[in-house]
C-alpha positions in Angstrom: -48.1 68.4 -90.6 -45.2 66.8 -88.7 -46.2 63.3 -87.3 -42.9 62.8 -85.5 -43.4 62.3 -81.8 -42.1 65.2 -79.8 -39.1 64.5 -77.7 -39.3 65.0 -74.0 -36.7 67.5 -72.8 -33.8 65.8 -71.1 -33.8 66.0 -67.4 -31.3 68.5 -66.2 -28.2 66.9 -64.7 -28.4 67.0 -60.9 -25.1 67.0 -59.0 -25.1 64.4 -56.2 -25.7 65.9 -52.8 -23.0 65.2 -50.3 -24.4 63.9 -47.0 -21.7 65.0 -44.4 -22.6 62.2 -41.9 -22.5 59.3 -44.3 -19.5 60.7 -46.2 -17.6 60.9 -42.9 -18.6 57.4 -42.0 -17.4 56.2 -45.4 -14.1 58.0 -45.0 -13.6 56.2 -41.7 -14.4 52.8 -43.1 -12.0 53.4 -46.0 -9.2 54.4 -43.6 -9.8 51.2 -41.6 -9.6 49.1 -44.8 -6.8 50.9 -46.7 -4.5 51.9 -43.9 -5.2 49.1 -41.4 -6.3 51.9 -39.1 -8.5 51.4 -36.0 -11.9 53.1 -36.0 -11.4 54.4 -32.4 -8.3 56.3 -33.6 -9.6 57.4 -37.0 -13.2 58.5 -36.0 -12.5 61.1 -33.3 -10.4 63.5 -35.4 -12.8 63.2 -38.3 -15.7 64.2 -35.9 -13.7 67.0 -34.4 -12.9 68.4 -37.9 -16.6 68.2 -38.9 -17.7 70.0 -35.7 -15.2 72.7 -36.3 -16.6 73.4 -39.8 -20.1 73.9 -38.2 -23.5 72.4 -39.0 -22.5 69.0 -37.5 -24.1 68.4 -34.1 -24.2 65.7 -31.5 -26.9 63.7 -33.3 -24.8 63.7 -36.5 -21.8 62.5 -34.5 -23.9 59.7 -32.9 -25.3 58.6 -36.3 -21.8 58.6 -37.9 -20.4 56.6 -35.0 -23.3 54.1 -35.2 -22.8 53.7 -39.0 -19.0 53.0 -38.6 -19.1 50.7 -35.7 -22.3 48.9 -36.6 -21.0 48.2 -40.1 -17.7 46.9 -38.8 -19.3 44.7 -36.1 -21.8 43.1 -38.5 -19.5 42.9 -41.5 -19.5 39.1 -41.6 -23.3 38.9 -41.5 -23.7 41.7 -44.1 -21.2 40.2 -46.4 -23.2 37.0 -46.5 -26.4 38.9 -47.2 -24.8 41.0 -50.0 -23.3 37.8 -51.5 -26.8 36.4 -51.7 -28.0 39.5 -53.7 -25.3 39.6 -56.4 -24.4 37.4 -59.3 -20.6 37.4 -58.8 -18.3 36.3 -56.0 -18.1 38.8 -53.2 -14.3 39.1 -53.6 -14.9 40.6 -57.1 -16.8 43.6 -55.6 -14.4 46.5 -55.1 -13.9 47.3 -51.4 -15.2 50.9 -51.6 -18.4 49.6 -53.2 -18.7 46.9 -50.5 -18.3 49.6 -47.8 -21.2 51.6 -49.2 -23.3 48.4 -49.6 -22.6 47.2 -46.0 -23.3 50.6 -44.6 -26.6 50.6 -46.5 -27.4 47.1 -45.3 -26.7 48.2 -41.7 -29.1 51.1 -42.1 -31.8 48.8 -43.5 -31.4 45.9 -41.1 -29.6 47.3 -38.0 -31.2 50.7 -37.4 -34.6 52.3 -37.3 -33.9 54.5 -40.4 -36.9 54.1 -42.7 -36.3 51.9 -45.7 -36.7 54.5 -48.4 -34.4 56.9 -46.6 -31.7 54.2 -46.1 -31.8 53.2 -49.8 -31.9 56.8 -51.2 -29.1 58.0 -48.8 -26.9 55.1 -49.7 -27.4 55.5 -53.4 -26.7 59.3 -53.1 -23.5 58.5 -51.2 -22.6 56.0 -54.0 -23.1 58.8 -56.6 -20.7 61.1 -54.7 -17.9 58.6 -53.9 -18.3 55.9 -56.6 -20.0 57.5 -59.7 -23.3 57.0 -61.4 -22.8 53.5 -62.8 -21.8 52.0 -59.5 -24.6 53.9 -57.8 -27.1 51.9 -59.9 -25.5 48.7 -58.8 -25.8 49.8 -55.1 -29.5 50.7 -55.7 -30.2 47.3 -57.2 -28.6 45.4 -54.5 -30.1 47.3 -51.6 -33.6 47.0 -53.1 -33.1 43.2 -53.0 -32.0 43.5 -49.4 -35.3 45.2 -48.5 -37.1 41.9 -49.2 -36.4 40.5 -45.7 -35.6 41.8 -42.2 -32.4 40.7 -40.5 -33.8 37.5 -39.0 -35.3 36.6 -42.4 -31.9 37.1 -44.1 -30.0 35.2 -41.4 -32.4 32.2 -41.9 -31.6 32.3 -45.6 -27.8 32.7 -45.6 -26.7 30.8 -42.4 -26.7 27.0 -42.0 -28.7 25.7 -39.2 -27.0 25.2 -35.8 -27.6 21.5 -36.1 -26.0 21.3 -39.5 -22.8 23.3 -38.7 -22.8 25.0 -35.3 -19.6 27.1 -35.8 -20.6 28.3 -39.2 -24.1 29.2 -38.0 -22.7 31.2 -35.0 -20.1 32.8 -37.3 -22.7 34.2 -39.7 -25.4 35.0 -37.1 -23.0 36.8 -34.7 -20.5 38.1 -37.3 -17.3 36.6 -36.1 -14.8 34.6 -38.2 -15.3 30.9 -37.8 -11.8 30.4 -36.3 -12.5 33.0 -33.6 -15.8 31.4 -32.8 -14.0 28.1 -32.3 -11.2 29.6 -30.2 -13.6 31.5 -27.9 -15.8 28.4 -27.5 -12.7 26.3 -26.5 -11.7 29.0 -23.9 -15.2 29.5 -22.5 -16.2 25.8 -22.5 -19.9 24.9 -21.9 -22.7 24.7 -24.3 -24.5 26.9 -26.8 -25.9 29.5 -24.4 -22.6 30.7 -23.1 -20.9 31.2 -26.5 -23.9 33.0 -27.9 -24.0 35.3 -25.0 -20.3 36.0 -25.4 -20.6 36.7 -29.2 -23.6 38.9 -28.6 -21.7 40.9 -26.0 -18.8 41.4 -28.5 -21.3 43.1 -30.8 -22.6 45.5 -28.1 -21.3 49.1 -27.8 -19.0 49.1 -24.7 -19.5 51.6 -21.9 -17.0 54.4 -21.4 -15.3 53.6 -18.0 -13.1 56.1 -16.1 -10.5 55.3 -13.5 -9.9 57.7 -10.6 -6.2 57.3 -9.9 -5.7 56.9 -6.1 -4.2 59.9 -4.3 -4.8 62.0 -7.4 -8.6 61.8 -7.9 -11.6 60.1 -6.4 -14.7 58.5 -7.8 -16.8 61.2 -6.0 -15.0 63.9 -8.0 -15.7 62.1 -11.3 -19.4 61.6 -10.4 -19.7 65.3 -9.5 -18.0 66.4 -12.7 -20.2 64.1 -14.8 -23.4 64.6 -12.9 -25.3 61.9 -11.2 -27.6 61.4 -14.2 -24.6 60.7 -16.4 -22.6 58.4 -14.1 -22.8 54.9 -12.7 -20.5 53.3 -10.1 -18.1 50.7 -11.3 -19.3 47.2 -11.1 -16.2 45.7 -9.5 -13.3 48.2 -9.3 -13.2 50.7 -6.4 -11.6 53.2 -8.8 -14.2 53.0 -11.6 -16.9 55.3 -12.7 -19.0 54.4 -15.8 -20.4 57.1 -18.1 -24.1 56.5 -18.5 -24.9 58.5 -21.6 -21.5 58.6 -23.4 -20.1 62.1 -23.8 -16.6 63.3 -24.1 -14.3 62.1 -21.2 -11.5 64.3 -22.4 -13.6 67.3 -21.4 -13.2 66.4 -17.7 -10.6 68.4 -15.8 -9.4 65.3 -14.0 -8.8 63.5 -17.3 -7.1 66.6 -18.8 -4.7 66.8 -15.8 -4.0 63.0 -15.8 -5.5 62.5 -12.4 -8.1 60.2 -14.0 -8.2 58.4 -17.3 -10.3 56.2 -19.6 -9.7 52.5 -18.6 -11.7 49.4 -18.9 -12.7 47.9 -15.6 -10.9 44.6 -16.5 -7.6 46.4 -16.9 -8.2 48.2 -13.5 -8.8 44.8 -11.8 -5.6 43.3 -13.2 -3.5 46.2 -11.9 -5.2 46.2 -8.6 -4.9 42.5 -8.1 -1.2 42.6 -8.8 -0.8 45.4 -6.3 -2.8 43.5 -3.7 -0.9 40.1 -4.1 1.0 39.2 -0.9 4.8 39.4 -1.2 7.3 38.3 1.3 9.6 41.0 2.7 10.5 44.1 0.9 7.9 45.8 -1.3 9.5 49.0 -2.8 10.4 48.2 -6.4 7.7 47.6 -9.0 8.0 47.1 -12.7 5.5 47.4 -15.6 7.4 45.5 -18.3 5.1 46.2 -21.2 3.8 49.6 -20.2 2.5 51.2 -23.4 0.2 53.0 -23.8 0.3 53.6 -20.0 -3.2 53.0 -18.5 -2.2 50.2 -16.2 1.2 51.9 -15.5 -0.6 55.1 -14.3 -2.8 53.1 -11.9 0.2 51.1 -10.6 2.2 54.2 -10.2 -0.5 55.8 -8.1 -0.9 52.6 -6.0 2.9 52.3 -5.6 3.2 56.0 -4.5 0.6 55.4 -1.8 2.9 52.7 -0.3 6.2 54.5 -0.8 7.2 52.2 -3.6 8.8 53.2 -7.0 7.5 52.1 -10.4 9.7 51.5 -13.4 7.6 51.6 -16.6 9.4 50.0 -19.5 8.2 50.0 -23.1 10.0 48.8 -26.2 8.5 51.1 -28.8 9.7 54.8 -28.4 6.4 56.3 -29.5 4.5 54.2 -26.9 7.0 55.1 -24.3 6.2 58.7 -24.8 2.5 57.8 -24.3 3.5 56.2 -21.0 5.4 59.4 -19.9 2.3 61.4 -20.7 0.1 59.0 -18.7 2.4 59.2 -15.6 3.1 62.9 -15.7 2.2 64.5 -12.4 2.2 61.3 -10.4 3.2 62.3 -6.8 5.4 59.3 -6.2 8.8 58.5 -7.7 8.7 56.7 -11.1 10.8 56.3 -14.2 9.9 55.5 -17.8 12.5 53.8 -20.0 12.6 52.5 -23.5 13.6 48.8 -23.1 12.9 45.4 -24.5 11.6 43.0 -21.8 13.0 40.0 -23.6 16.5 41.5 -23.3 16.2 43.6 -20.2 18.7 46.2 -19.0 18.0 45.5 -15.3 19.6 42.8 -13.1 17.9 39.5 -12.1 16.1 39.6 -8.8 15.6 43.4 -8.9 11.9 43.8 -8.4 9.2 42.9 -5.8 6.2 43.1 -8.2 6.1 42.9 -12.0 3.2 43.3 -14.4 3.9 41.8 -17.8 0.8 42.7 -19.9 2.1 41.0 -23.1 1.4 41.9 -26.7 -1.4 39.6 -28.0 -4.1 39.0 -30.6 -6.5 41.4 -28.8 -9.4 39.0 -29.1 -10.5 40.1 -25.6 -11.3 43.6 -26.9 -13.4 42.9 -30.0 -16.2 45.1 -28.5 -13.9 48.2 -28.8 -12.0 47.2 -31.9 -14.5 45.3 -34.0 -12.2 45.5 -37.1 -9.6 43.4 -35.4 -11.7 40.3 -35.8 -11.5 40.6 -39.6 -7.8 41.6 -39.6 -6.5 38.8 -37.4 -5.7 35.3 -38.6 -5.3 32.1 -36.7 -1.6 31.9 -37.7 -1.0 35.2 -36.0 -0.9 33.5 -32.7 2.2 31.6 -33.7 4.1 34.8 -34.0 3.0 36.0 -30.6 3.8 32.8 -28.7 7.6 33.0 -28.6 7.4 36.7 -27.5 4.9 36.0 -24.8 7.0 33.1 -23.4 10.1 35.2 -23.5 8.6 38.1 -21.7 7.2 35.9 -18.9 10.4 34.0 -18.6 12.5 37.2 -18.2 10.0 38.6 -15.8 10.3 35.6 -13.5 14.1 36.1 -13.6 13.7 39.9 -12.8 11.6 39.4 -9.8 13.3 38.5 -6.5 12.5 35.3 -4.6 9.2 35.8 -2.8 8.1 38.5 -5.2 5.2 38.2 -7.6 4.8 38.4 -11.4 1.4 39.1 -13.0 1.1 37.7 -16.5 -1.8 39.4 -18.3 -3.3 39.4 -21.8 -6.3 41.0 -23.4 -7.1 37.7 -25.0 -9.0 34.6 -23.7 -7.3 32.3 -26.3 -5.9 29.4 -24.5 -2.7 29.5 -26.6 -2.0 33.0 -25.2 -3.1 32.4 -21.6 -2.7 29.3 -19.5 -0.7 27.4 -22.2 2.0 30.1 -22.1 2.2 30.1 -18.3 2.4 26.3 -18.1 5.0 26.1 -20.8 7.2 28.5 -19.0 6.8 26.9 -15.6 7.6 23.5 -17.1 10.6 24.8 -19.0 9.3 24.1 -22.5 11.4 26.1 -24.9 13.8 27.3 -22.2 15.0 26.7 -18.7 12.4 25.7 -16.1 11.6 28.5 -13.6 11.1 27.9 -9.9 7.7 29.6 -9.2 4.3 28.8 -7.8 0.8 29.9 -8.7 -0.9 32.5 -6.5 -4.7 32.3 -6.5 -5.8 35.5 -8.1 -9.5 35.1 -7.4 -9.5 36.5 -3.8 -7.7 39.5 -5.1 -10.7 40.5 -7.1 -13.2 40.7 -4.2 -16.9 40.7 -5.2 -16.3 39.6 -8.8 -18.4 36.5 -9.6 -17.8 33.7 -12.0 -14.0 33.6 -11.8 -13.8 29.9 -12.5 -11.7 27.2 -10.7 -8.5 29.3 -10.5 -5.8 29.9 -9.6 -5.7 32.2 -12.7 -8.6 34.4 -13.7 -10.4 35.0 -17.0 -12.8 37.9 -17.3 -15.6 38.0 -19.9 -17.7 40.7 -21.5 -20.9 38.8 -21.1 -20.3 37.8 -17.5 -18.4 40.8 -16.1 -19.1 43.7 -18.6 -15.3 44.0 -19.1 -12.8 43.2 -21.8 -11.8 39.5 -21.8 -8.7 40.1 -19.7 -6.6 37.2 -18.4 -4.4 37.2 -15.3 -2.0 34.6 -13.8 -0.1 35.5 -10.7 3.2 33.7 -10.0 5.5 33.9 -7.0 9.1 33.1 -7.5 10.3 30.4 -5.1 13.9 30.0 -6.1 
C-alpha cells in the first residue's frame, strides 16, 4: 500500500488577459513618461486606432481618458500613498511599475470602480505588461491601499496644514510644492483661495469652441451641437461650451476652420487687444508668437471685419504651418511668416496693434496638461525670462507711437507676468521704453474679479478659464 500523499495536479498555466482599455491607458502613460509627450496629443490617436479595430465604444474611451488624466492629475498624492505601502524608496520602483500602481490607486480611491475589480484588473494588467513576479508586487501594494479611502490616506501621508501649509496643500491637491508656493504668491489671500485654485486645476476642463467672426456664429455651433449638448460662453461673445464632451472635430464649422477649439481665456485676450483704443491708423496688426494659431485665427477674423491686415509670425517652422492651417480661408488679407520676434524682419513702428503671447511655463493650463506640473522645475523660469523680456521689448519697438501691445502668458507666475512688464518699462536689462499702461479690465466687459488693474489675471476657479495674463501697453514715444 502506498502511503505517499497524492500530489494535486498543477494548475494549468493561464495566459494573462489583455484588457484593451487599461492597456491603452498604460500605453499613454508610458508615452508621457518616456517621450515627454503630452496626454492631450498622445491619447486621441490611440483612441482612434482602438475604435478602428472595433469593440471599443464610447464608454471604453471615457474610462481610458479618466484613467490617464486622473492618474496624471493625482500623481503626487498617489505617489505619497504608494510610498507608505512599500518598504523601499519610491525612486527605486521602476516607472512602468509605478504607472500600473498609480493607475490602480486611482481606480481604488478616485473612481467608483468596485475594490475587487480595481485590484484584479490592475494585477491582470501587470501580468500582461510587467510579468508574473511584478504582478505579485502590484497585488500586495494595492491590497494595502484598500485599507483606507482617499481622505483616510491623505490624513496619514500629509502633514497638517498648521504644521506645514505648503507641503499639506502639495500632497492633498497633488501639485509640486514650488508650484503651490508660486500660485499662492500670485493669487494672494488666505487658505480658501489657494485651495479653490488647486482644486480647479484637478477638474476636467470643458471643451470650449470659438465662432470666428464673419465666418461662423455661436447660433450655428449651438444648432450643430444641439441645445442639450451646448452652453453659452461665460464671458466671450464668440464662445460656446460643449456640455457633454463629444468630438469637436466632427463639426463642419471646425473642419472648415470657421470655428475652432479655444479656451475662453484665450478668446478674451485676443478680443481685448482688438478692442483697445488706438490713436489714428488701425490697419496693420501683428501676432508675434502666433503658433499654433488659435489667437491668430480670431485676430485675423476681427481684423478682416475692420479692413485691417494681420501678419502672423512664428519662429518654429512646424508651428508656422499650424498657423497657416488655422488661418486658411480667412476672408480678409493676412500673411504667415517664419520669423523670430527677438530679431524681427520688420521695421520699427510698423504696426498698430501687436499681440505677443510669449513662451512660458504653462502653469496656467495645468487643467489641460496635468503632466506639465511634474515636468516643470522652478529653475525653468530663469530660461524663459530673457526671451519674454526680449519679445516684449521688440514688440514695443515694432508698434508705432499711439499703437498698443498686448503682452500675454498662459501663466500666473509673477516672474512671467507683471515683473517682466515692469522690468521692460523701467529699462532693466535693456533700453527703457516709452510706453504707458492701458487698463485692460474695461475691455473684458462682464468679467468679474479682475483685480486692481491695469493688467488682468484670469483664474480657473474664478473664471472657469485657463490662468491667462494680459498687460496692455500704449507706446508714447
